C-alpha positions as CSV (number, residue, x, y, z in Angstrom):
1,X,0.0,0.0,0.0
2,X,1.5,3.4,-1.1
3,X,1.8,6.2,1.5
4,X,-0.1,9.2,0.1
5,X,1.7,11.6,2.5
6,X,4.8,11.3,0.2
7,X,5.2,12.5,-3.3
8,X,6.0,9.0,-4.5
9,X,3.2,7.5,-2.6
10,X,0.8,10.1,-3.8
11,X,1.8,9.5,-7.4
12,X,1.2,5.8,-7.1
13,X,-2.2,6.3,-5.5
14,X,-3.2,8.9,-8.1
15,X,-2.0,6.5,-10.9
16,X,-4.2,3.7,-9.6
17,X,-7.2,6.1,-9.3
18,X,-7.0,7.5,-12.9
19,X,-6.1,4.1,-14.4
20,X,-9.2,2.6,-12.8
21,X,-11.4,5.6,-13.9
22,X,-12.0,6.6,-10.3
23,X,-12.4,10.4,-10.6
24,X,-13.7,10.9,-7.0
25,X,-10.7,9.2,-5.4
26,X,-8.3,11.1,-7.7
27,X,-9.8,14.5,-6.7
28,X,-9.9,13.6,-3.0
29,X,-6.2,12.6,-3.1
30,X,-5.0,15.9,-4.4
31,X,-7.5,18.0,-2.3
32,X,-6.3,16.2,0.8
33,X,-2.7,16.9,-0.1
34,X,-3.4,20.6,-0.7
35,X,-5.2,20.7,2.6
36,X,-2.0,19.4,4.2
37,X,-0.2,22.3,2.6
38,X,1.7,20.2,0.0
39,X,3.3,22.7,-2.3
40,X,1.2,23.5,-5.4
41,X,4.0,23.1,-7.9
42,X,4.9,19.8,-6.3
43,X,1.3,18.5,-6.9
44,X,1.2,19.8,-10.4
45,X,4.6,18.8,-11.7
46,X,6.0,16.1,-9.4
47,X,2.7,14.2,-9.0
48,X,0.1,14.9,-11.6
49,X,2.5,15.5,-14.5
50,X,4.4,12.4,-13.7
51,X,1.2,10.4,-13.6
52,X,0.3,11.8,-17.0
53,X,3.7,10.7,-18.4
54,X,3.0,7.2,-17.1
55,X,-0.4,7.2,-18.9
56,X,1.4,7.9,-22.2
57,X,4.0,5.2,-21.5
58,X,1.4,2.6,-20.7
59,X,-0.6,3.4,-23.8
60,X,2.5,3.2,-26.0
61,X,3.3,-0.2,-24.5
62,X,-0.2,-1.5,-25.3
63,X,-1.2,-1.8,-21.7
64,X,-3.8,0.9,-21.9
65,X,-6.4,1.1,-24.8
66,X,-7.0,4.4,-26.5
67,X,-10.3,4.7,-24.6
68,X,-8.5,4.1,-21.3
69,X,-5.8,6.6,-22.1
70,X,-8.5,9.3,-23.0
71,X,-10.4,8.5,-19.8
72,X,-7.4,8.7,-17.6
73,X,-6.2,12.0,-19.2
74,X,-9.7,13.5,-18.8
75,X,-9.7,12.7,-15.1
76,X,-6.2,14.3,-14.7
77,X,-7.5,17.4,-16.5
78,X,-10.4,17.6,-14.1
79,X,-8.1,17.1,-11.1
80,X,-6.0,20.1,-12.3
81,X,-9.1,22.2,-12.8
82,X,-10.5,21.5,-9.4
83,X,-7.1,22.0,-7.7
84,X,-6.6,25.3,-9.4
85,X,-9.6,26.7,-7.4
86,X,-8.2,25.5,-4.1
87,X,-7.6,28.4,-1.7
88,X,-3.8,27.6,-1.6
89,X,-3.7,28.4,-5.3
90,X,-5.1,31.9,-4.9
91,X,-2.8,34.7,-6.2
92,X,-1.9,37.3,-3.6
93,X,-1.0,40.8,-4.6
94,X,-0.7,42.5,-8.0
95,X,0.2,40.2,-10.9
96,X,3.8,40.1,-12.1
97,X,2.6,40.6,-15.7
98,X,0.3,39.2,-18.2
99,X,1.0,36.2,-20.5
100,X,-1.0,34.2,-23.0
101,X,-0.6,30.4,-23.0
102,X,-2.0,28.3,-25.8
103,X,-1.4,25.4,-28.2
104,X,-0.3,25.4,-31.8
105,X,-3.2,25.3,-34.3
106,X,-4.1,21.6,-34.7
107,X,-2.6,20.6,-31.4
108,X,-5.1,18.7,-29.2
109,X,-2.7,17.8,-26.5
110,X,-3.4,20.7,-24.2
111,X,-2.4,19.1,-20.8
112,X,1.2,20.3,-20.8
113,X,0.0,23.9,-21.6
114,X,-2.5,23.7,-18.8
115,X,0.2,22.7,-16.3
116,X,2.4,25.6,-17.5
117,X,-0.6,28.0,-17.1
118,X,-1.3,26.9,-13.5
119,X,2.4,27.0,-12.5
120,X,2.7,30.6,-13.8
121,X,-0.4,31.6,-11.9
122,X,1.2,30.2,-8.8
123,X,4.2,32.3,-9.6
124,X,2.1,35.4,-9.7
125,X,1.3,35.9,-13.3
126,X,-2.0,36.9,-14.9
127,X,-2.5,34.1,-17.4
128,X,-4.8,34.0,-20.4
129,X,-5.1,30.3,-21.1
130,X,-6.4,29.6,-24.6
131,X,-6.4,25.8,-24.5
132,X,-6.0,23.4,-27.4
133,X,-5.5,24.2,-31.1
134,X,-5.6,27.9,-31.1
135,X,-6.0,29.3,-34.7
136,X,-3.3,31.8,-35.4
137,X,-5.7,34.6,-36.5
138,X,-7.6,34.3,-33.2
139,X,-4.4,34.3,-31.2
140,X,-3.2,37.5,-32.8
141,X,-6.6,39.1,-32.4
142,X,-6.4,38.3,-28.7
143,X,-3.0,39.9,-28.5
144,X,-4.4,43.1,-30.0
145,X,-7.0,43.3,-27.2
146,X,-4.7,42.6,-24.3
147,X,-1.5,44.0,-23.0
148,X,0.3,40.7,-23.2
149,X,4.0,40.5,-22.2
150,X,4.6,37.1,-23.9
151,X,3.0,34.2,-25.7
152,X,3.8,30.7,-24.5
153,X,3.2,28.3,-27.3
154,X,2.9,24.6,-26.7
155,X,3.3,21.8,-29.2
156,X,3.6,18.0,-28.7
157,X,3.5,16.7,-32.3
158,X,6.2,17.7,-34.8
159,X,3.8,17.7,-37.7
160,X,2.4,20.9,-36.3
161,X,5.8,22.8,-36.6
162,X,4.8,24.5,-39.9
163,X,1.7,25.9,-38.1
164,X,3.9,26.8,-35.1
165,X,6.1,28.8,-37.5
166,X,3.2,30.8,-38.7
167,X,2.1,31.5,-35.2
168,X,5.5,32.5,-34.0
169,X,6.0,34.8,-37.0
170,X,2.5,36.4,-36.5
171,X,3.0,37.1,-32.8
172,X,6.5,38.6,-33.3
173,X,5.1,40.7,-36.1
174,X,2.9,42.5,-33.6
175,X,5.8,42.9,-31.2
176,X,5.0,40.1,-28.8
177,X,7.8,37.7,-27.9
178,X,7.2,33.9,-28.1
179,X,8.4,31.3,-25.6
180,X,8.0,27.8,-27.0
181,X,7.8,24.4,-25.2
182,X,6.8,20.8,-25.8
183,X,8.1,17.7,-27.5
184,X,7.4,19.1,-30.9
185,X,10.1,21.6,-30.6
186,X,12.8,19.0,-29.8
187,X,14.2,17.8,-26.5
188,X,16.8,20.5,-26.7
189,X,14.6,23.2,-28.3
190,X,16.5,23.0,-31.6
191,X,13.3,23.2,-33.7
192,X,12.1,26.2,-31.7
193,X,15.3,28.1,-32.4
194,X,15.1,27.2,-36.1
195,X,11.7,28.8,-36.2
196,X,12.9,32.0,-34.6
197,X,11.4,32.0,-31.2
198,X,12.5,34.4,-28.5
199,X,13.0,31.6,-25.9
200,X,12.5,27.9,-25.3
201,X,11.8,26.1,-22.1
202,X,12.0,22.3,-21.4
203,X,9.2,22.4,-18.8
204,X,6.9,24.6,-16.7
205,X,9.6,25.6,-14.2
206,X,11.9,26.5,-17.1
207,X,9.2,28.6,-18.6
208,X,8.7,30.5,-15.3
209,X,12.4,31.0,-15.0
210,X,12.6,32.4,-18.6
211,X,9.8,34.8,-18.0
212,X,11.4,36.0,-14.7
213,X,14.6,36.7,-16.6
214,X,12.6,38.6,-19.2
215,X,12.1,38.3,-23.0
216,X,13.1,41.0,-25.4
217,X,10.2,42.3,-27.4
218,X,10.8,41.8,-31.1
219,X,10.7,44.7,-33.6
220,X,7.4,44.4,-35.5
221,X,8.8,46.5,-38.4
222,X,11.2,43.6,-39.3
223,X,8.7,41.3,-41.1
224,X,9.9,37.9,-42.3
225,X,8.6,35.2,-44.5
226,X,9.0,31.4,-44.0
227,X,11.6,31.2,-46.7
228,X,13.7,33.9,-44.9
229,X,14.0,31.6,-41.9
230,X,14.1,28.4,-43.9
231,X,15.8,29.0,-47.3
232,X,15.6,25.3,-48.3
233,X,11.9,25.8,-48.8
234,X,12.7,27.5,-52.1
235,X,12.9,24.1,-53.8
236,X,9.1,23.8,-53.3
237,X,9.3,20.1,-52.4
238,X,7.5,20.6,-49.1
239,X,4.7,22.5,-50.8
240,X,4.3,19.8,-53.5
241,X,4.2,17.0,-51.0
242,X,1.6,18.7,-48.9
243,X,-0.6,19.5,-52.0
244,X,-0.4,15.9,-53.3
245,X,-0.9,14.2,-49.8
246,X,-4.3,12.6,-50.5
247,X,-3.2,11.3,-53.9
248,X,0.0,10.0,-52.6
249,X,-1.7,8.0,-49.8
250,X,-4.3,6.7,-52.3
251,X,-1.7,5.6,-54.9
252,X,0.7,4.1,-52.3
253,X,-2.2,2.1,-50.8
254,X,-3.0,0.7,-54.2
255,X,0.7,-0.1,-54.9
256,X,0.8,-1.9,-51.6
257,X,-1.5,-4.6,-52.8
258,X,1.0,-5.5,-55.5
259,X,4.1,-5.3,-53.3
260,X,2.4,-7.1,-50.4
261,X,-0.3,-9.5,-51.7
262,X,-1.7,-10.1,-48.2
263,X,-3.0,-6.6,-48.3
264,X,-5.6,-7.6,-50.8
265,X,-7.3,-9.6,-48.1
266,X,-7.5,-6.7,-45.7
267,X,-10.9,-5.9,-44.2
268,X,-12.3,-2.4,-44.7
269,X,-11.1,-1.5,-41.1
270,X,-7.6,-2.7,-41.9
271,X,-7.5,-0.7,-45.1
272,X,-8.6,2.4,-43.2
273,X,-5.9,1.9,-40.6
274,X,-3.2,1.3,-43.2
275,X,-4.3,4.5,-45.0
276,X,-4.0,6.4,-41.7
277,X,-0.5,5.0,-41.2
278,X,0.5,6.0,-44.7
279,X,-0.9,9.5,-44.1
280,X,1.1,9.8,-40.9
281,X,4.3,8.8,-42.8
282,X,3.6,11.5,-45.5
283,X,2.9,14.1,-42.8
284,X,6.1,13.5,-40.9
285,X,8.0,13.3,-44.2
286,X,6.6,16.7,-45.2
287,X,7.5,18.2,-41.8
288,X,11.1,16.8,-42.1
289,X,11.2,18.6,-45.4
290,X,9.9,21.8,-43.9
291,X,12.5,21.8,-41.2
292,X,15.2,20.1,-43.3
293,X,15.8,17.7,-40.4
294,X,15.9,14.0,-41.1
295,X,15.7,13.3,-37.3
296,X,12.0,14.2,-37.3
297,X,11.3,11.5,-39.8
298,X,13.6,8.8,-38.5
299,X,12.5,9.3,-34.9
300,X,8.9,8.9,-36.0
301,X,9.6,5.8,-37.9
302,X,11.5,4.1,-35.2
303,X,8.9,5.1,-32.6
304,X,6.1,3.7,-34.9
305,X,8.0,0.5,-35.3
306,X,8.2,0.0,-31.6
307,X,4.4,0.7,-31.2
308,X,3.6,-1.8,-34.0
309,X,5.8,-4.5,-32.4
310,X,4.1,-3.9,-29.0
311,X,0.8,-4.7,-30.8
312,X,2.2,-7.7,-32.6
313,X,2.3,-6.1,-36.0
314,X,5.4,-6.7,-38.1
315,X,7.4,-3.4,-38.4
316,X,8.7,-4.4,-41.8
317,X,5.5,-3.0,-43.3
318,X,7.0,0.4,-42.8
319,X,10.0,-0.3,-45.0
320,X,7.6,-1.6,-47.8
321,X,5.6,1.6,-47.5
322,X,8.8,3.8,-47.7
323,X,10.0,1.9,-50.8
324,X,6.6,2.5,-52.5
325,X,6.7,6.2,-51.6
326,X,10.2,6.6,-53.0
327,X,9.0,5.2,-56.3
328,X,6.3,7.8,-56.4
329,X,8.6,10.6,-55.4
330,X,11.7,9.8,-57.5
331,X,11.9,13.4,-58.9
332,X,12.3,15.0,-55.4
333,X,16.0,14.7,-54.3
334,X,15.6,16.0,-50.7
335,X,12.6,13.8,-50.2
336,X,14.5,10.7,-51.5
337,X,17.3,11.5,-49.1
338,X,15.0,11.6,-46.2
339,X,13.2,8.4,-47.2
340,X,16.7,6.7,-47.6
341,X,17.7,7.8,-44.1
342,X,14.4,6.6,-42.7
343,X,14.9,3.2,-44.3
344,X,18.4,2.9,-43.0
345,X,17.2,3.8,-39.5
346,X,14.6,1.0,-39.6
347,X,17.1,-1.5,-40.9
348,X,19.7,-0.6,-38.3
349,X,17.0,-0.9,-35.6
350,X,16.1,-4.4,-36.8
351,X,19.7,-5.6,-37.2
352,X,21.0,-8.2,-34.7
353,X,22.4,-6.6,-31.6
354,X,20.7,-3.2,-32.4
355,X,19.0,-3.2,-29.0
356,X,22.0,-4.4,-27.0
């Protein structure tokens, strides 16, 4: 039996509550801890956030279904919402400043951004929390109506980096600095820096520290275009891949039946799932082209291979799909280079001793 009076014990107790879908116990655990004057940041980052990480790990390993993962995340979100109104979370005195926290357009994983928002409130900031998938025009409109000191932009999935770039450029064009965070921007923030942010933070505490140090307001008169930051986009390969996405997936799916005869016997559900997988491959390929970073593509492929294996699906199907895509995209040199690196990464991963 875990001891809920310690952070480790509380994490274990909260994990069991959310995994079992027991919202009432989950809420009671953190409310009791807050009543015992457990530090708010400790509850948010060392307990709730760690439990959320475990939810993702268990899903990836196939030990939680998608439905269970969604249910557990929803409970965690409600726990944070209820905890945010606990008297110990009340701000005292004038705010340190005003910031806007939101997710990249298309980004549904809002939980990390919500944690950042609550930590900043605890640190004395006035926070406008905009939640998931904030369209860039609406984000900029919000900035025009508020005296915002900074935008904190969250992204978890790399395929949203082009949208993040548009948001970063738009915010900076009206003189508001952008602080980026989340897995989409790279574990070391390299993608954030490529896109011209004013700061990057690996976590909520890092974001609070960056704001405390201060961000320099950009000069709105120095407008920039995507090709200014990313000159490789001049070759138009990214644009052409994005525009032909639907046709590429359709053609590759048809080619698969010739290259992999077993695919002809797929059920409608299996065909739909295969089409989804191919669409993800094309999306990550396009993002790697946008950023000119093969790691985005190879990391996705090796991660996907591990997920497939955890679900007893042969990962070699990915290599077949890449070969077929390469045949369709033989006139795109940067694209072929990325596909080649992806194929090599998969083969290296499958080689004897690769996991030693």
